[in-house]
BAVEXKE-893046 format. One line per 4 residues: number of its first residue (from 1); for each residue x negated, y negated, z of C-alpha. Coordinates in Angstrom, 2 decimals, decimal comma, padded with zeros to 5 digits, always signed. Example, Ala and Ser with C-alpha at 12.3 -4.5 7.8 and 13.67 -1.06 7.14 Angstrom:
2
1	-012,30 +004,50 +007,80  -013,67 +001,06 +007,14
! end
This chain:
399
1	+010,80 +027,23 -021,63  +007,98 +028,46 -019,59  +005,77 +025,20 -019,64  +007,63 +021,93 -019,92
5	+005,44 +019,46 -021,67  +005,20 +015,84 -021,02  +003,59 +012,96 -019,16  +004,83 +014,35 -015,80
9	+002,07 +016,89 -015,96  -000,61 +014,47 -016,06  +001,12 +012,25 -013,47  +001,20 +015,32 -011,13
13	-002,38 +016,42 -011,86  -003,41 +012,76 -011,22  -001,85 +012,97 -007,97  -003,45 +016,15 -007,05
17	-000,16 +018,07 -006,81  -000,21 +020,42 -009,99  -001,56 +023,89 -009,18  -003,30 +025,97 -011,92
21	-000,24 +027,97 -012,42  +001,67 +024,80 -013,34  +003,69 +024,49 -010,11  +003,98 +021,35 -008,35
25	+003,38 +020,98 -004,81  +005,41 +018,57 -002,33  +003,43 +015,54 -001,27  +001,81 +015,77 +002,15
29	+004,23 +013,22 +003,21  +007,11 +015,32 +002,55  +005,53 +018,34 +004,10  +004,73 +016,54 +007,13
33	+008,00 +014,63 +007,57  +009,57 +017,99 +007,24  +007,34 +019,59 +010,13  +008,41 +016,56 +012,16
37	+012,25 +017,17 +011,56  +011,71 +020,87 +012,20  +009,62 +020,57 +015,42  +011,01 +017,39 +016,86
41	+007,66 +015,94 +016,73  +006,93 +012,35 +016,81  +006,34 +011,21 +013,17  +003,26 +009,12 +012,85
45	+002,73 +010,20 +009,44  +004,70 +007,91 +007,09  +004,46 +004,30 +007,24  +007,88 +003,10 +008,19
49	+009,03 +000,94 +011,10  +011,69 +002,52 +013,60  +012,77 -001,10 +014,31  +014,72 -003,67 +012,34
53	+013,20 -006,66 +011,01  +014,29 -010,37 +012,03  +017,94 -010,95 +012,60  +018,12 -013,94 +010,33
57	+017,00 -011,82 +007,41  +019,42 -009,18 +008,09  +022,33 -011,65 +008,51  +021,43 -013,00 +005,22
61	+021,95 -009,77 +003,58  +025,18 -009,19 +005,19  +026,24 -012,60 +004,06  +025,16 -012,11 +000,78
65	+027,25 -008,82 +000,38  +030,12 -010,63 +001,84  +029,80 -013,43 -000,86  +029,83 -010,99 -003,60
69	+026,21 -011,06 -004,32  +026,55 -007,50 -005,35  +026,02 -007,35 -009,29  +023,03 -007,63 -011,44
73	+020,58 -010,44 -010,71  +018,63 -012,11 -013,39  +016,13 -009,89 -014,80  +013,19 -011,96 -013,50
77	+014,84 -012,17 -009,95  +017,04 -014,12 -007,78  +016,33 -017,78 -008,64  +016,16 -018,54 -004,81
81	+013,77 -015,80 -004,07  +011,71 -016,59 -007,10  +011,34 -020,07 -005,59  +010,65 -018,82 -002,05
85	+007,74 -016,68 -003,39  +006,20 -019,66 -005,08  +006,63 -021,75 -001,82  +005,20 -019,08 +000,23
89	+001,97 -018,86 -001,93  +001,55 -022,61 -001,71  +002,10 -022,74 +002,00  -000,07 -019,98 +003,08
93	-002,66 -019,89 +000,18  -002,59 -023,13 -001,58  -001,63 -021,31 -004,82  +000,43 -022,99 -007,31
97	+002,90 -020,51 -008,90  +005,54 -021,41 -011,46  +008,80 -019,71 -010,40  +010,28 -019,53 -013,96
101	+007,34 -018,27 -015,71  +004,88 -016,70 -013,34  +006,62 -014,41 -011,05  +008,89 -011,47 -011,36
105	+010,92 -009,56 -008,55  +010,36 -005,71 -008,70  +011,67 -002,56 -006,98  +008,90 -002,61 -004,37
109	+005,13 -002,92 -004,64  +005,16 +000,38 -006,25  +007,14 -000,46 -009,31  +005,13 -003,81 -009,84
113	+002,03 -001,76 -009,72  +003,24 +000,94 -012,20  +004,90 -001,50 -014,49  +001,58 -003,36 -014,62
117	-000,75 -000,38 -015,50  +001,98 +000,93 -017,94  +001,94 -002,70 -019,70  -001,75 -003,23 -019,61
121	-003,40 +000,04 -020,32  -004,03 +000,32 -024,13  -005,31 +003,95 -024,13  -007,23 +006,81 -022,77
125	-010,76 +005,15 -022,90  -009,61 +002,50 -020,50  -010,72 +002,76 -016,97  -008,90 +001,53 -013,69
129	-011,38 +001,05 -010,86  -009,95 +001,54 -007,16  -011,33 +001,85 -003,76  -011,36 +005,31 -002,28
133	-009,67 +006,63 -000,23  -006,65 +005,04 -002,27  -003,00 +004,68 -001,76  -001,76 +007,93 -003,22
137	+000,64 +006,40 -006,00  -002,55 +004,68 -007,76  -003,78 +007,88 -009,07  -000,50 +008,92 -010,40
141	+000,41 +005,65 -012,06  -003,09 +005,59 -013,68  -002,50 +009,15 -015,14  +000,97 +008,24 -016,22
145	-000,48 +005,23 -017,84  -003,01 +007,53 -019,67  -006,02 +005,74 -018,34  -009,02 +007,24 -016,34
149	-009,40 +006,86 -012,66  -012,80 +005,46 -011,41  -013,43 +005,12 -007,64  -016,05 +003,19 -005,30
153	-015,90 +004,93 -001,98  -015,20 +003,32 +001,46  -017,10 +005,10 +004,27  -016,68 +005,03 +007,99
157	-016,91 +003,20 +010,32  -016,21 -000,15 +008,61  -014,88 +001,07 +005,27  -016,41 -001,57 +003,40
161	-017,70 -000,78 -000,46  -021,30 -000,79 -001,27  -021,51 -003,70 -003,72  -024,24 -001,95 -005,95
165	-022,04 +001,21 -006,16  -019,18 -001,30 -007,28  -021,27 -002,79 -009,99  -022,22 +000,51 -011,20
169	-018,67 +001,77 -011,75  -017,39 -001,42 -013,13  -018,21 -001,48 -016,86  -017,01 -002,76 -020,42
173	-014,52 +000,07 -020,27  -012,84 -001,21 -016,99  -009,40 -002,55 -017,92  -008,33 -003,17 -014,34
177	-009,91 -003,52 -010,93  -007,20 -002,65 -008,40  -007,95 -004,29 -005,03  -005,84 -003,24 -001,94
181	-006,24 -005,61 +000,95  -005,58 -005,22 +003,89  -006,48 -001,67 +002,76  -004,20 +001,60 +003,20
185	-005,12 +004,15 +004,56  -008,40 +002,78 +006,17  -007,02 -000,52 +007,63  -009,99 -002,39 +006,25
189	-009,93 -006,01 +005,34  -012,51 -006,85 +002,76  -015,15 -009,56 +003,26  -015,31 -012,61 +000,88
193	-018,48 -011,20 -000,41  -016,57 -008,03 -001,79  -013,99 -009,95 -003,08  -016,33 -012,46 -004,79
197	-018,15 -009,52 -006,44  -014,88 -008,24 -007,71  -014,15 -011,53 -009,44  -017,77 -011,68 -010,75
201	-017,68 -008,30 -012,31  -014,18 -008,68 -013,77  -015,55 -011,94 -015,37  -018,51 -010,11 -016,62
205	-016,68 -007,28 -018,17  -013,41 -009,03 -019,17  -011,38 -006,99 -016,80  -008,01 -007,80 -015,15
209	-007,79 -007,82 -011,35  -004,48 -006,40 -009,69  -004,02 -006,82 -006,15  -001,94 -004,79 -003,60
213	-001,37 -007,24 -000,82  +001,66 -005,63 +001,04  -000,07 -006,02 +004,30  -000,99 -009,54 +003,82
217	+000,75 -010,96 +007,10  -000,58 -008,10 +009,15  -004,33 -008,88 +009,42  -005,54 -008,99 +012,99
221	-008,90 -010,50 +013,07  -010,08 -011,87 +009,62  -007,39 -013,93 +007,80  -006,18 -012,54 +004,72
225	-007,74 -014,05 +001,50  -005,86 -013,44 -001,81  -008,33 -012,68 -004,56  -006,31 -015,25 -006,79
229	-007,52 -017,98 -004,38  -011,15 -017,43 -005,24  -012,92 -019,60 -008,02  -012,37 -018,29 -011,58
233	-009,84 -015,62 -010,46  -006,45 -016,81 -010,95  -006,56 -016,72 -014,71  -007,11 -012,91 -014,71
237	-005,40 -011,88 -011,47  -001,92 -010,25 -010,88  -001,13 -010,57 -007,16  +001,46 -007,83 -006,07
241	+003,17 -007,88 -002,56  +006,75 -006,93 -001,01  +008,87 -007,72 +001,68  +009,05 -004,06 +003,12
245	+006,05 -004,20 +005,64  +006,18 -007,99 +006,69  +009,97 -007,71 +007,60  +010,43 -004,18 +008,62
249	+012,64 -003,48 +005,64  +010,75 -000,87 +003,76  +014,21 +000,75 +002,49  +015,14 -002,48 +000,69
253	+012,51 -002,13 -001,88  +012,01 -005,90 -002,68  +008,63 -006,65 -004,23  +007,23 -009,02 -006,65
257	+004,19 -009,73 -008,74  +002,76 -013,14 -009,87  -000,09 -014,34 -012,22  -000,56 -016,05 -015,47
261	+002,51 -016,30 -017,58  +001,22 -014,23 -020,44  +000,41 -011,39 -018,12  +003,85 -011,62 -016,33
265	+005,52 -011,47 -019,70  +003,52 -008,30 -020,47  +004,47 -006,84 -017,22  +007,90 -007,86 -017,51
269	+008,44 -006,27 -020,92  +007,79 -002,91 -019,33  +009,51 -003,56 -015,96  +012,99 -004,49 -017,38
273	+013,01 -000,82 -019,04  +012,34 +000,67 -015,72  +014,54 -000,44 -012,88  +015,73 -003,52 -015,00
277	+016,75 -005,04 -011,42  +017,45 -003,95 -008,00  +018,48 -005,17 -004,61  +020,79 -007,95 -005,39
281	+021,99 -009,04 -001,93  +018,55 -008,30 -000,46  +016,74 -010,75 -002,79  +018,27 -014,05 -001,20
285	+017,64 -012,34 +002,28  +014,11 -011,91 +001,54  +014,00 -015,62 +000,53  +015,19 -016,42 +004,04
289	+012,43 -014,13 +005,43  +009,67 -015,80 +003,41  +010,74 -019,37 +004,73  +010,56 -018,33 +008,49
293	+008,42 -020,45 +010,70  +004,89 -019,73 +011,32  +005,44 -018,02 +014,78  +007,18 -015,27 +013,09
297	+004,35 -014,24 +010,99  +001,57 -014,74 +013,76  +003,81 -012,45 +016,12  +004,24 -009,85 +013,51
301	+000,38 -009,55 +013,30  -000,33 -009,57 +017,17  +002,40 -007,24 +018,05  +001,18 -004,70 +015,59
305	-002,46 -005,22 +016,81  -001,19 -004,33 +020,28  +000,58 -001,23 +018,96  -002,77 -000,18 +017,41
309	-004,65 -000,66 +020,91  -001,90 +001,68 +022,47  -002,37 +004,30 +019,83  -006,08 +004,11 +019,83
313	-006,13 +004,56 +023,52  -004,36 +007,76 +023,46  -006,48 +008,95 +020,58  -009,68 +008,22 +022,46
317	-008,29 +010,01 +025,49  -007,59 +013,00 +023,23  -011,24 +013,14 +022,13  -010,75 +011,43 +018,80
321	-013,35 +008,98 +017,55  -011,26 +006,03 +016,50  -012,06 +003,60 +013,80  -010,09 +000,55 +014,72
325	-008,26 -001,03 +011,84  -008,64 -004,85 +010,86  -005,16 -004,93 +009,41  -002,28 -002,94 +008,12
329	-000,09 -000,19 +009,52  -002,36 +002,59 +010,03  -005,22 +003,88 +012,39  -007,82 +006,22 +011,26
333	-009,48 +008,60 +013,63  -012,18 +011,45 +013,34  -010,70 +014,83 +014,77  -014,00 +016,65 +014,22
337	-015,00 +016,81 +017,81  -011,82 +018,41 +018,93  -011,46 +020,93 +016,16  -010,27 +018,94 +013,26
341	-013,22 +019,19 +010,92  -010,51 +020,54 +008,53  -008,28 +017,50 +008,81  -005,49 +019,21 +006,52
345	-005,19 +022,22 +008,62  -005,37 +020,18 +011,88  -002,41 +018,10 +010,74  -000,48 +021,22 +009,78
349	-001,03 +022,55 +013,39  -000,60 +019,26 +015,14  +003,20 +019,16 +015,18  +003,40 +022,42 +017,26
353	+000,28 +021,82 +019,24  +000,86 +018,34 +020,33  +004,34 +017,15 +019,02  +002,85 +014,64 +016,81
357	+002,75 +014,29 +013,00  -000,24 +012,72 +011,16  -001,64 +012,72 +007,72  -005,13 +013,92 +006,49
361	-007,19 +011,30 +004,87  -007,99 +013,89 +002,26  -004,34 +013,19 +000,83  -005,72 +009,81 -000,24
365	-009,03 +010,92 -002,04  -009,85 +012,75 -005,33  -010,75 +016,60 -005,12  -014,49 +015,92 -005,47
369	-014,72 +013,59 -002,44  -012,45 +015,43 -000,05  -015,39 +016,95 +001,89  -016,69 +013,48 +002,71
373	-013,64 +012,69 +004,59  -012,73 +016,33 +006,02  -012,30 +015,27 +009,48  -010,38 +011,90 +009,21
377	-006,83 +011,49 +010,11  -004,35 +008,71 +009,52  -001,69 +007,76 +012,26  +001,05 +005,18 +011,76
381	+001,27 +002,50 +014,53  +004,40 +000,70 +013,30  +006,68 +002,46 +015,82  +008,31 +001,15 +018,79
385	+006,09 +000,72 +021,89  +007,79 +003,49 +023,91  +007,29 +005,85 +021,03  +003,76 +005,21 +020,76
389	+003,18 +005,52 +024,52  +004,84 +009,04 +024,26  +002,63 +010,00 +021,47  -000,50 +008,84 +023,15
393	+000,42 +010,91 +026,12  +001,24 +014,09 +024,20  -002,09 +013,78 +022,23  -004,06 +013,04 +025,51
397	-002,66 +015,99 +027,23  -003,00 +018,41 +024,38  -006,86 +018,54 +023,87
! end
C-alpha cells in the first residue's frame, strides 16, 4: 500500500510534518533532543525539568504503590484527587467546582485538550481560534478533529494580541476559542482586557472557551487569572491544567479538565475511549501536591523567575535580544543580530557551535507566518541553576 489513508495524514499535515511526497518528518523536538544526545550539548530545547519535585509528593506516590494503588482508578479519576482539584480552584481562584460532576482526570493536559476537541467539534465547517505562536499539539489536534485552525498573531516584544484582529477572526463559525495562559512558547501572560474580550466574543458568537493553564503557578509578575473567573465565562469555559509543570513531574502525565457538567460529560464520553484511565498511584500523590502550603507555590514561581534571569543574562552577553517572559518555562530571544535570521538553521548549528540546544519559534507557527518569526529562538529555563550557568557561559563565549 503506497499511500496509507486515514486521519493520520491530516494530523501530520496540521502539525506541519507531512512532506509533499507523503513522508512524515520527525518533530523539531525529537530532532534537537537527538542532537543534544549526539553532541553532548546542554538541552534547553524541550520543557522538562532536571530536578525532582517536592519530597512530599514523591513519597505519596511511593506510598500509594506500596499500598496497592496499582489498578484502574475510577473513570473520572481518583476521588481524592477530584476533591483536591475542586479545593485548589476554590482556594486560589474562588471557583466552585463539583468534584463529582464537573471534573475529570486525564493523561496530562494534552489528552484533556485532544479529548475536548474531538468531543466538541461537529464538522469541517467548525473553526478553532488560537493565538499564534501556539503549542504544537494544538494544530495537530484541531486537524485530527477535522476542524479549521484560525490564528491571531502575538508579536514581540510583549506578545499581546491585537484585539481588533481577534474580533475579526472570531465569527459564528468559531466553535472553540483556545487560550493558553501563561503562554507557551512566548512566556506572555495575557492582561484582563484580553481575557475579557475573549469572553465577550465567545458570548457574541456562542463559542466555547477552552483554556490551557498548565503554567498557572508559574506567573512571575501579573497573577494568573483563570478565564472561568470572569463574569459570564464559567458557563461556557472548560479549564485544563496539569501537575507536570507545577510539581516537576512531567512524566507522570496527570492532568485534568473542569467546567459545566454537560460539557464535562461530552469530554468524558470521548476521553474514556482514549486512555480510559492512567497513573493510578500518581493521582493521590498529586492530591497531596495540590494541598501543599502557599509557600511552595510562591517559591516555585520565584525560583523559576531567577533561572530566567540567569539564562537571559547569558543570552544578552552572547548578543541575543531577549524578550523576558512573564511566566512559564521558556525565554524567547532574537538571534538575528548574531547570524540567526533563519532560526531553524541557527538552532541546527547551535549544538556544535555552542554546546547548547534550543528550538526555533517557527516550530510553533503556521507556514504562512514563519517569516514573521524567523529570527526568534526558544530556550527552556526549567533546569538546575548550575546547568543554566554553564549554558550561559557557553553561549556568551561562542558569539
